[in-house]
C-alpha positions as CSV (number, residue, x, y, z in Angstrom):
1,M,-32.2,-80.6,-66.2
2,T,-29.3,-82.5,-64.5
3,T,-26.6,-84.2,-67.0
4,V,-23.8,-86.2,-66.1
5,V,-20.3,-84.6,-67.1
6,N,-18.5,-85.8,-70.0
7,V,-15.8,-83.2,-70.7
8,I,-13.3,-85.3,-72.6
9,K,-13.6,-88.3,-74.8
10,Q,-10.9,-90.6,-73.4
11,N,-10.6,-91.3,-69.7
12,K,-7.3,-92.0,-68.8
13,T,-8.4,-91.9,-64.8
14,D,-9.9,-95.4,-63.9
15,W,-11.6,-94.7,-60.4
16,H,-12.0,-98.0,-59.3
17,S,-8.2,-98.4,-59.5
18,V,-7.4,-95.4,-57.9
19,D,-4.6,-95.9,-54.6
20,W,-5.8,-93.9,-52.2
21,Q,-3.2,-94.6,-49.3
22,K,-0.8,-93.4,-51.5
23,T,-3.2,-90.1,-53.0
24,N,-3.7,-89.3,-49.0
25,R,-0.3,-89.7,-48.5
26,I,0.9,-87.4,-50.7
27,V,-1.4,-84.5,-49.8
28,K,-1.0,-85.1,-46.1
29,N,2.7,-85.0,-46.6
30,L,2.8,-81.4,-48.6
31,R,-0.3,-79.8,-46.2
32,Q,2.3,-81.0,-43.1
33,R,5.0,-79.1,-45.4
34,I,3.4,-75.8,-45.9
35,F,2.3,-76.0,-42.1
36,K,6.0,-76.2,-41.0
37,A,7.1,-73.6,-43.9
38,T,4.7,-71.3,-42.5
39,K,5.7,-71.6,-38.7
40,N,9.2,-71.2,-40.1
41,E,8.2,-67.9,-41.8
42,D,9.9,-69.6,-44.8
43,W,7.2,-67.5,-47.3
44,K,8.8,-68.4,-50.9
45,T,9.1,-72.0,-49.8
46,V,5.4,-71.8,-48.7
47,R,4.4,-70.2,-52.2
48,N,6.3,-73.2,-54.1
49,L,4.7,-75.7,-51.7
50,Q,1.1,-74.2,-52.6
51,R,1.5,-73.9,-56.5
52,L,2.9,-77.5,-56.3
53,L,-0.1,-78.7,-54.2
54,M,-2.7,-77.3,-56.4
55,K,-1.2,-78.8,-59.3
56,S,-0.8,-82.1,-57.8
57,Y,-2.7,-85.2,-59.1
58,S,-3.4,-86.6,-55.7
59,N,-5.2,-83.0,-54.5
60,I,-7.5,-83.4,-57.8
61,L,-8.3,-87.0,-56.8
62,L,-9.2,-86.0,-53.2
63,A,-11.3,-82.7,-54.5
64,V,-13.4,-85.0,-57.2
65,R,-13.9,-88.0,-54.2
66,R,-15.0,-85.2,-51.8
67,C,-17.6,-82.9,-54.1
68,T,-19.0,-86.1,-56.1
69,Q,-19.0,-88.8,-53.1
70,L,-18.9,-87.0,-49.7
71,N,-20.6,-83.9,-49.3
72,Q,-24.2,-84.1,-48.8
73,G,-25.0,-81.9,-52.0
74,K,-23.0,-84.3,-54.2
75,K,-26.6,-84.9,-56.2
76,T,-27.5,-80.9,-56.4
77,S,-26.4,-79.0,-59.1
78,G,-25.5,-75.7,-59.8
79,I,-26.4,-73.6,-62.8
80,D,-24.7,-75.6,-65.2
81,G,-27.1,-78.6,-64.5
82,L,-23.8,-80.8,-63.6
83,V,-23.6,-83.6,-61.7
84,V,-21.4,-86.7,-61.2
85,L,-23.1,-89.9,-60.0
86,N,-21.0,-92.8,-61.6
87,P,-17.0,-93.9,-61.8
88,K,-16.5,-92.9,-65.2
89,G,-17.7,-89.4,-64.9
90,R,-15.6,-89.1,-61.5
91,G,-12.6,-90.3,-63.8
92,Q,-13.5,-87.7,-66.7
93,L,-13.7,-85.0,-64.3
94,V,-10.0,-85.8,-62.8
95,D,-9.0,-85.9,-66.6
96,S,-10.6,-82.7,-67.2
97,L,-9.3,-80.6,-64.0
98,S,-5.8,-81.8,-64.6
99,Q,-5.6,-80.2,-68.2
100,F,-5.6,-76.7,-66.1
101,I,-7.8,-75.1,-68.7
102,P,-8.5,-71.1,-68.0
103,W,-12.0,-71.0,-66.0
104,K,-14.1,-68.3,-64.8
105,P,-16.2,-68.9,-62.4
106,L,-19.9,-69.5,-63.0
107,P,-22.4,-67.5,-60.6
108,A,-23.9,-69.8,-57.7
109,K,-27.3,-70.8,-57.6
110,R,-29.7,-69.5,-55.1
111,V,-31.9,-71.7,-52.9
112,Y,-33.5,-71.4,-49.6
113,I,-33.5,-73.8,-46.7
114,P,-35.6,-73.3,-43.4
115,K,-34.3,-72.0,-40.3
116,S,-35.1,-73.5,-36.9
117,N,-37.1,-69.7,-36.1
118,G,-39.4,-70.2,-39.5
119,K,-37.4,-67.7,-41.4
120,K,-35.2,-68.9,-44.3
121,R,-31.7,-69.2,-44.8
122,P,-30.1,-68.3,-48.3
123,L,-27.7,-70.8,-49.7
124,G,-25.5,-70.2,-52.6
125,I,-24.7,-73.6,-54.4
126,P,-21.3,-73.6,-57.2
127,S,-21.1,-75.7,-60.2
128,L,-19.6,-78.6,-59.9
129,I,-16.3,-77.3,-61.6
130,D,-16.0,-74.5,-59.1
131,R,-16.8,-76.9,-56.3
132,C,-13.9,-78.8,-57.3
133,L,-11.6,-76.2,-57.7
134,Q,-12.5,-74.8,-54.2
135,A,-11.6,-77.8,-52.7
136,I,-8.2,-78.0,-54.3
137,V,-7.2,-74.4,-53.5
138,K,-8.5,-75.0,-49.7
139,N,-6.3,-77.7,-49.2
140,A,-3.3,-75.6,-50.5
141,L,-4.5,-72.3,-48.1
142,E,-5.7,-74.2,-45.1
143,P,-2.4,-75.8,-43.7
144,C,-0.7,-72.2,-44.3
145,W,-3.5,-70.2,-41.9
146,E,-4.2,-73.2,-39.5
147,A,-0.1,-72.1,-38.6
148,Q,-1.0,-68.7,-38.1
149,F,-4.7,-69.2,-36.3
150,E,-5.5,-68.4,-33.0
151,R,-6.2,-71.1,-30.2
152,S,-9.2,-69.3,-29.3
153,S,-10.9,-70.1,-32.6
154,Y,-13.1,-73.4,-32.9
155,G,-15.4,-73.2,-35.8
156,F,-14.8,-75.3,-39.1
157,R,-11.6,-76.0,-38.5
158,P,-9.7,-79.4,-38.7
159,G,-9.4,-80.9,-35.5
160,R,-11.7,-78.6,-33.8
161,S,-15.4,-78.8,-33.0
162,T,-18.2,-77.2,-30.7
163,H,-17.4,-79.4,-27.9
164,D,-13.8,-77.8,-27.8
165,A,-15.4,-74.2,-27.7
166,I,-17.5,-75.5,-24.7
167,E,-15.1,-77.1,-22.7
168,K,-12.7,-74.1,-23.1
169,I,-15.7,-71.9,-21.7
170,F,-16.1,-74.4,-18.8
171,C,-12.2,-73.7,-18.0
172,G,-12.7,-70.1,-18.3
173,I,-15.6,-69.4,-16.0
174,R,-15.2,-71.9,-13.2
175,P,-16.9,-70.7,-9.8
176,N,-13.6,-69.7,-8.2
177,G,-12.3,-67.5,-10.7
178,K,-12.9,-64.2,-11.2
179,K,-14.3,-63.6,-14.9
180,K,-18.1,-63.3,-14.1
181,W,-19.0,-61.5,-16.5
182,V,-20.2,-62.1,-20.3
183,V,-20.4,-60.9,-23.7
184,D,-22.6,-63.0,-25.7
185,A,-21.9,-61.8,-29.0
186,D,-23.2,-62.3,-32.6
187,I,-21.7,-61.0,-36.1
188,K,-24.4,-59.4,-38.4
189,G,-24.5,-61.3,-41.3
190,C,-21.0,-62.0,-41.4
191,F,-20.9,-64.4,-44.6
192,D,-22.7,-61.6,-46.3
193,N,-20.7,-58.8,-45.4
194,I,-17.1,-59.3,-45.3
195,D,-15.6,-56.6,-47.4
196,H,-13.6,-58.0,-50.4
197,E,-10.7,-55.5,-50.3
198,F,-10.2,-56.4,-46.9
199,L,-10.0,-59.9,-46.9
200,M,-7.9,-59.8,-50.7
201,N,-5.5,-57.8,-48.2
202,T,-5.1,-60.2,-45.9
203,L,-4.8,-62.8,-47.9
204,G,-1.4,-62.0,-49.7
205,N,0.5,-63.5,-52.5
206,F,-1.3,-66.7,-52.4
207,P,-1.1,-67.9,-55.9
208,A,-4.6,-68.7,-56.4
209,R,-5.9,-65.4,-55.0
210,R,-6.9,-64.0,-58.5
211,L,-9.3,-67.4,-58.8
212,I,-10.9,-66.3,-55.1
213,Y,-11.6,-62.9,-55.6
214,Q,-13.5,-64.0,-59.0
215,W,-15.4,-66.2,-56.8
216,L,-16.2,-63.9,-54.5
217,K,-17.5,-61.2,-57.3
218,S,-19.0,-64.1,-59.4
219,G,-22.8,-63.3,-57.9
220,Y,-25.3,-65.6,-57.8
221,V,-28.6,-66.4,-59.8
222,D,-32.1,-65.9,-57.7
223,Q,-35.2,-67.0,-60.1
224,N,-33.5,-66.8,-63.5
225,T,-32.3,-63.1,-62.3
226,F,-28.5,-62.5,-62.0
227,N,-27.7,-60.8,-58.8
228,P,-23.9,-59.0,-58.3
229,T,-22.2,-59.6,-55.2
230,E,-20.0,-56.6,-53.8
231,A,-19.4,-58.2,-50.3
232,G,-19.3,-61.4,-48.2
233,T,-18.5,-64.8,-49.2
234,P,-20.9,-67.2,-50.5
235,Q,-22.9,-69.1,-48.4
236,G,-22.6,-72.6,-49.6
237,A,-19.4,-72.4,-51.1
238,L,-16.7,-75.0,-49.6
239,I,-14.2,-72.3,-49.0
240,S,-16.6,-69.7,-47.4
241,P,-15.9,-70.9,-43.9
242,L,-12.2,-70.7,-44.6
243,L,-12.6,-67.2,-45.8
244,A,-14.5,-66.2,-42.9
245,N,-11.9,-67.7,-40.4
246,I,-9.4,-65.7,-42.3
247,A,-11.0,-62.3,-42.2
248,L,-11.9,-62.6,-38.3
249,H,-8.3,-63.5,-37.6
250,G,-6.9,-61.4,-35.1
251,M,-9.4,-61.1,-32.4
252,E,-7.3,-62.3,-29.7
253,Q,-4.7,-59.9,-30.3
254,S,-7.2,-57.2,-30.9
255,I,-8.5,-57.3,-27.4
256,G,-5.4,-57.8,-25.7
257,I,-5.2,-61.6,-24.8
258,K,-1.8,-62.9,-24.0
259,Y,-0.4,-66.4,-23.3
260,D,2.3,-67.3,-21.2
261,K,5.2,-70.1,-21.8
262,R,2.6,-72.7,-20.6
263,G,-0.4,-71.8,-22.8
264,Q,-2.1,-70.1,-19.9
265,I,-3.9,-66.6,-20.4
266,I,-2.4,-63.6,-19.0
267,G,-4.7,-61.0,-18.6
268,N,-8.3,-60.5,-16.9
269,R,-10.1,-61.2,-20.8
270,I,-10.6,-64.9,-22.5
271,V,-12.5,-64.8,-26.0
272,I,-14.0,-67.7,-27.6
273,R,-14.9,-67.9,-30.9
274,Y,-17.2,-70.1,-33.0
275,A,-17.2,-68.9,-36.9
276,D,-19.3,-65.8,-36.3
277,D,-20.7,-66.6,-32.9
278,F,-18.3,-66.1,-30.2
279,V,-18.3,-65.3,-26.2
280,C,-15.8,-62.9,-24.2
281,L,-15.5,-63.9,-20.4
282,C,-14.3,-60.5,-18.1
283,E,-14.1,-59.4,-14.7
284,T,-16.2,-56.3,-14.5
285,S,-19.5,-55.1,-16.6
286,E,-17.2,-51.9,-17.1
287,D,-14.7,-54.0,-19.3
288,A,-17.5,-56.1,-21.0
289,E,-18.8,-53.0,-22.4
290,A,-15.5,-51.6,-23.5
291,I,-14.9,-54.8,-25.2
292,V,-18.1,-54.2,-27.3
293,D,-17.3,-50.8,-28.2
294,H,-13.6,-51.6,-29.2
295,L,-14.9,-54.8,-30.9
296,A,-17.6,-53.0,-33.1
297,G,-14.7,-50.7,-34.8
298,W,-12.5,-54.0,-35.3
299,L,-15.2,-55.6,-37.0
300,G,-16.1,-52.5,-38.9
301,Q,-12.5,-52.5,-40.7
302,R,-13.8,-56.1,-42.1
303,G,-17.1,-54.5,-43.3
304,L,-18.8,-55.8,-40.4
305,Q,-20.9,-54.9,-37.6
306,L,-22.3,-56.7,-34.1
307,N,-26.2,-57.7,-34.1
308,Q,-27.4,-55.4,-31.4
309,E,-30.5,-58.0,-30.8
310,K,-28.3,-60.9,-30.3
311,T,-25.5,-59.3,-28.6
312,K,-25.7,-59.0,-24.7
313,I,-23.7,-58.7,-21.5
314,V,-24.9,-60.8,-18.6
315,H,-23.6,-62.1,-15.6
316,I,-22.9,-65.9,-15.2
317,T,-25.5,-66.2,-12.8
318,E,-28.0,-65.4,-15.1
319,G,-26.7,-67.5,-17.8
320,F,-26.5,-67.5,-21.4
321,D,-26.8,-69.7,-24.6
322,F,-24.0,-70.7,-26.7
323,L,-24.2,-73.6,-29.5
324,G,-27.2,-75.4,-28.1
325,F,-25.8,-75.6,-24.9
326,N,-27.0,-73.0,-21.7
327,I,-24.0,-72.5,-19.3
328,R,-25.0,-71.1,-16.1
329,H,-23.5,-70.7,-12.1
330,Y,-26.2,-71.8,-10.0
331,R,-26.4,-71.2,-5.8
332,D,-24.7,-74.1,-3.6
333,I,-24.0,-73.6,-0.2
334,S,-22.1,-76.8,0.0
335,R,-19.2,-75.5,-2.4
336,K,-16.5,-73.0,-1.3
337,S,-17.5,-70.8,-3.9
338,G,-21.3,-70.9,-2.9
339,Y,-21.8,-71.8,-6.7
340,K,-21.4,-74.7,-9.2
341,L,-21.2,-74.3,-13.0
342,L,-23.7,-76.7,-15.2
343,I,-23.7,-76.8,-18.5
344,K,-26.6,-78.5,-20.4
345,P,-28.9,-78.4,-23.1
346,N,-31.0,-75.6,-23.6
347,R,-34.9,-74.8,-23.9
348,Q,-34.5,-74.8,-27.7
349,A,-32.5,-77.7,-28.2
350,I,-34.7,-79.8,-26.4
351,K,-38.0,-78.1,-28.0
352,D,-36.5,-79.0,-31.2
353,I,-35.3,-82.5,-30.6
354,K,-38.8,-83.5,-29.3
355,L,-40.5,-82.0,-32.5
356,K,-38.5,-83.7,-34.7
357,I,-39.0,-86.8,-33.2
358,K,-42.4,-86.3,-33.1
359,Q,-42.4,-85.8,-36.8
360,V,-41.1,-89.0,-37.5
361,W,-43.6,-90.5,-35.4
362,L,-46.4,-89.0,-37.0
363,K,-44.8,-89.8,-40.4
364,H,-44.4,-93.6,-39.6
365,Q,-47.4,-94.0,-37.3
366,A,-48.6,-96.7,-39.9
367,F,-45.4,-98.7,-40.2
368,D,-43.9,-101.5,-38.3
369,V,-41.5,-101.3,-35.2
370,K,-38.5,-101.8,-37.6
371,T,-38.9,-99.3,-39.7
372,I,-39.6,-96.6,-36.8
373,V,-36.6,-97.8,-34.9
374,A,-34.7,-97.3,-37.8
375,K,-35.5,-93.7,-38.3
376,L,-35.4,-92.6,-34.9
377,N,-32.1,-94.6,-33.5
378,P,-29.7,-92.6,-35.4
379,I,-31.6,-89.2,-34.1
380,I,-31.3,-90.3,-30.6
381,R,-27.4,-91.3,-30.8
382,G,-26.7,-88.1,-32.6
383,W,-28.3,-86.0,-30.2
384,A,-27.2,-87.4,-27.3
385,N,-23.8,-88.0,-28.3
386,Y,-23.8,-84.2,-29.0
387,Y,-25.2,-83.4,-25.4
388,K,-23.5,-85.9,-23.2
389,V,-20.2,-83.7,-22.8
390,G,-22.6,-81.7,-20.6
391,V,-24.7,-82.1,-17.2
392,S,-27.7,-83.5,-19.3
393,R,-28.6,-86.8,-17.4
394,K,-32.2,-85.1,-16.1
395,V,-32.7,-84.5,-19.8
396,F,-32.2,-87.6,-21.0
397,E,-34.3,-88.8,-18.4
398,S,-37.3,-86.3,-19.1
399,L,-36.7,-87.1,-23.1
400,D,-37.0,-91.3,-22.2
401,A,-40.1,-90.5,-20.4
402,W,-41.8,-88.6,-23.3
403,M,-40.4,-91.4,-26.0
404,H,-42.1,-93.8,-23.5
405,K,-45.5,-92.2,-23.4
406,R,-45.0,-92.1,-27.8
407,A,-44.5,-95.8,-28.2
408,R,-47.4,-96.6,-25.6
409,R,-49.6,-94.4,-27.9
410,Y,-48.2,-96.0,-31.0
411,A,-48.7,-99.5,-29.7
412,K,-52.7,-98.1,-28.3
413,R,-53.3,-96.6,-32.3
414,M,-51.6,-100.0,-33.6
415,H,-54.0,-102.5,-31.2
416,P,-56.7,-100.4,-29.7
417,N,-59.1,-103.4,-29.1
418,K,-56.3,-105.0,-26.8
419,N,-55.4,-104.4,-23.1
420,D,-52.3,-102.6,-21.8
421,A,-50.9,-106.1,-20.4
422,W,-51.3,-107.5,-24.1
423,R,-49.7,-104.3,-25.9
424,K,-46.9,-104.4,-23.2
425,K,-46.1,-108.2,-24.1
426,R,-45.8,-107.3,-27.6
427,Y,-44.0,-104.4,-27.7
428,F,-42.0,-103.9,-24.3
429,G,-39.1,-106.3,-23.3
430,R,-35.8,-106.7,-22.0
431,F,-34.2,-106.5,-25.8
432,N,-31.0,-105.0,-24.3
433,L,-29.3,-107.6,-22.2
434,E,-26.9,-105.5,-20.5
435,R,-29.5,-103.4,-18.5
436,N,-32.4,-104.6,-16.3
437,D,-34.8,-102.6,-18.1
438,R,-38.0,-104.6,-19.4
439,W,-39.8,-101.5,-20.8
440,V,-37.6,-101.5,-23.7
441,F,-39.6,-100.9,-27.0
442,G,-39.0,-103.1,-29.8
443,D,-39.4,-106.1,-32.4
444,F,-39.1,-109.3,-30.8
445,Q,-38.6,-111.4,-34.0
446,S,-35.7,-109.2,-34.8
447,G,-34.5,-107.8,-31.8
448,I,-34.2,-104.5,-33.1
449,H,-34.8,-102.1,-30.3
450,L,-35.1,-98.3,-29.3
451,L,-32.3,-96.6,-28.1
452,K,-32.6,-94.6,-24.6
453,F,-30.9,-91.3,-24.1
454,T,-30.0,-92.3,-20.6
455,W,-27.9,-95.3,-22.1
456,F,-25.4,-92.5,-23.3
457,K,-23.0,-91.7,-20.0
458,I,-22.0,-88.3,-19.6
459,K,-18.7,-87.6,-20.1
460,R,-16.4,-84.8,-20.4
461,H,-14.7,-83.6,-23.5
462,V,-10.9,-83.6,-23.8
463,L,-10.0,-80.3,-24.9
464,V,-7.6,-79.6,-28.1
465,P,-4.7,-78.3,-26.4
466,G,-3.5,-75.0,-27.2
467,L,-2.3,-74.4,-31.1
468,F,-2.5,-78.6,-31.9
469,C,-3.3,-79.1,-35.2
470,P,-3.8,-82.1,-37.8
471,D,-1.1,-80.7,-40.3
472,D,1.5,-80.1,-37.4
473,P,4.0,-83.0,-38.4
474,S,5.4,-83.3,-34.9
475,P,5.2,-86.7,-33.3
476,E,3.5,-85.4,-30.1
477,V,0.5,-83.8,-31.9
478,Q,0.0,-86.6,-34.5
479,Q,-0.1,-89.0,-31.5
480,W,-2.8,-86.8,-29.7
481,F,-4.9,-86.7,-33.1
482,R,-4.7,-90.4,-33.1
483,D,-5.5,-90.8,-29.6
484,K,-8.8,-88.7,-29.9
485,R,-9.8,-90.6,-33.2
486,K,-9.9,-93.9,-30.7
487,R,-12.3,-91.7,-28.3
488,Q,-14.5,-90.9,-31.0
489,S,-15.2,-94.5,-31.7
490,Q,-17.2,-94.3,-28.4
491,N,-19.9,-92.2,-29.9
492,Y,-20.8,-95.5,-32.3
493,K,-22.8,-98.7,-31.3
494,S,-20.8,-101.7,-29.4
495,S,-20.2,-103.6,-32.3
496,V,-18.5,-101.1,-34.4
497,Q,-16.3,-100.4,-31.3
498,K,-15.0,-103.7,-31.2
499,L,-14.5,-104.0,-34.5
500,A,-12.7,-100.7,-34.7
501,L,-10.1,-101.6,-31.5
502,N,-9.4,-104.9,-33.8
503,Q,-8.3,-102.6,-36.7
504,N,-6.6,-100.1,-34.4
505,F,-9.0,-97.5,-36.0
506,V,-8.0,-97.2,-39.0
507,C,-9.3,-98.7,-42.5
508,P,-7.5,-101.6,-43.9
509,R,-8.0,-99.8,-47.7
510,C,-7.0,-96.7,-47.5
511,K,-4.9,-96.5,-44.4
512,E,-6.9,-93.6,-42.9
513,S,-8.4,-93.2,-39.8
514,L,-12.1,-95.1,-39.9
515,F,-13.5,-91.9,-38.1
516,N,-12.8,-89.3,-40.9
517,G,-16.4,-88.5,-41.6
518,E,-17.0,-91.2,-44.2
519,I,-19.7,-93.7,-44.0
520,L,-18.6,-97.1,-42.5
521,H,-19.6,-100.3,-44.1
522,T,-18.8,-103.7,-42.6
523,H,-17.0,-106.0,-44.9
524,H,-16.9,-109.5,-45.3
525,I,-13.6,-110.7,-45.5
526,I,-14.7,-114.0,-46.8
527,P,-17.7,-113.8,-48.6
528,K,-21.3,-114.8,-47.2
529,S,-21.8,-116.9,-50.6
530,I,-18.7,-118.9,-50.1
531,G,-19.3,-120.1,-46.4
532,G,-18.0,-116.6,-44.8
533,K,-19.5,-116.0,-41.2
534,D,-21.1,-113.0,-39.6
535,T,-18.2,-113.4,-37.0
536,Y,-16.2,-110.7,-35.3
537,K,-13.1,-112.2,-37.1
538,N,-14.7,-112.4,-40.5
539,L,-15.6,-108.9,-40.5
540,Q,-14.0,-105.6,-40.8
541,L,-15.0,-101.8,-41.1
542,V,-14.1,-99.8,-44.2
543,H,-15.2,-96.7,-46.0
544,L,-17.7,-96.6,-48.3
545,L,-15.8,-96.0,-51.2
546,C,-13.1,-98.2,-50.0
547,H,-15.8,-101.2,-49.7
548,Q,-16.9,-100.2,-53.5
549,Q,-13.3,-100.4,-54.5
550,I,-12.8,-103.8,-52.9
551,H,-15.7,-105.4,-54.6
552,Y,-15.5,-103.8,-58.0
553,G,-11.8,-105.4,-57.8
């Protein structure tokens, strides 16, 4: 049974009156100070700042906000059955965490989610208090390690993404380069097998190391049976990706990769890692085999091993799949090198998106056009935005043709006794006035229409430079990430882009970037109830929580 947390009688924190601008500023400042002190190897200052941040009221506020409002699993309880779904409960949770009462972590609740291959992935759902404490600890631990992590690591790190890893591969295996052999590697059960003792030794004298050790050893409950954990980090825990990155830190140094003063790689090897998936680019097959042998021993020190079924050595002309893309050299006699490099969606990704869209069509085959379009457009926009950084034009065209058939099938099912001309007039037209396309599927009464994959322009991703990190306080780095957030607005529809530009891409309430992962709402400056209009001058983009706070106030 799920219950709302009710720890203390008096609620001192009024959730609706929290100054999020001040809260974010305090936490950001402390994170930047930890980052700078780590760069200067001032370890005493680092530990003092980490203790200060973990006791910070602002950090507690952000942790509760993240675990009870922003995370997808906010409505899922651990074995304690506690969730917080209202402002009063969030305020009480903040006050209880502020008392710093000694806490013994509870076992995680084991659940299983389906994987693309038909199998199920085990996840551990920590208790609500443990989730909040992990968010607090992560804010103190992350900036210290962000100052130490290698530039080849892109998974689960602030300011980095899968697109950065793909772009790094693009730069490393251009046809005119020497690196033609690829070690396409995968670590077997990475999160489940990390050696606890190695991880704790790597963490050093971090102030909350004892609490982290208790999380690692807390075990899980599966079908009312307690199971201890002797190795690995709990999958599903908020702090697990960071701990995995800490355990895998040093791969570059291990295989001898060095950089010159300009940040260019010196040597004949390149490694790109995204969490537990990584590729090594080499000049010869012998060197690739040597890397596999070396990394097998290096991973063994961490209690890990390579997945022999998924780890392979291939020539770049054979191609390989990585993070949903297929990367390969194709023969092209018109080029000086004789080859061209194409990075495009792999077959499994195309198969998966067709299956996902097909299920939506079938599930809503008796619904009206507006409902179907509302379900399909977010799927199309998300998939197209992810794959538009590659050579995806032909794939987009084939998907549009396939979608057109599905739309015509829907129209025929809804009106089997009408002819094609009548159905075309009813469901297809030039809904998008910017394009001369009269075969757009939509609803004439509301103007709502189905997006097309080819409407998303192919655009190269801008690779994050070297060791740049959002916690680095230097003006150059901060400006680069401000520019990146502006580029992120291109993934949204045109009306959102225009509003974001008018606001300089900042939420007017909390003064944070609009595109920080939170849900966006459109706010009327002058309410419609007193004559406000739906014009750009009267509209603002705000985060969901900020919107709630505005109307509450």
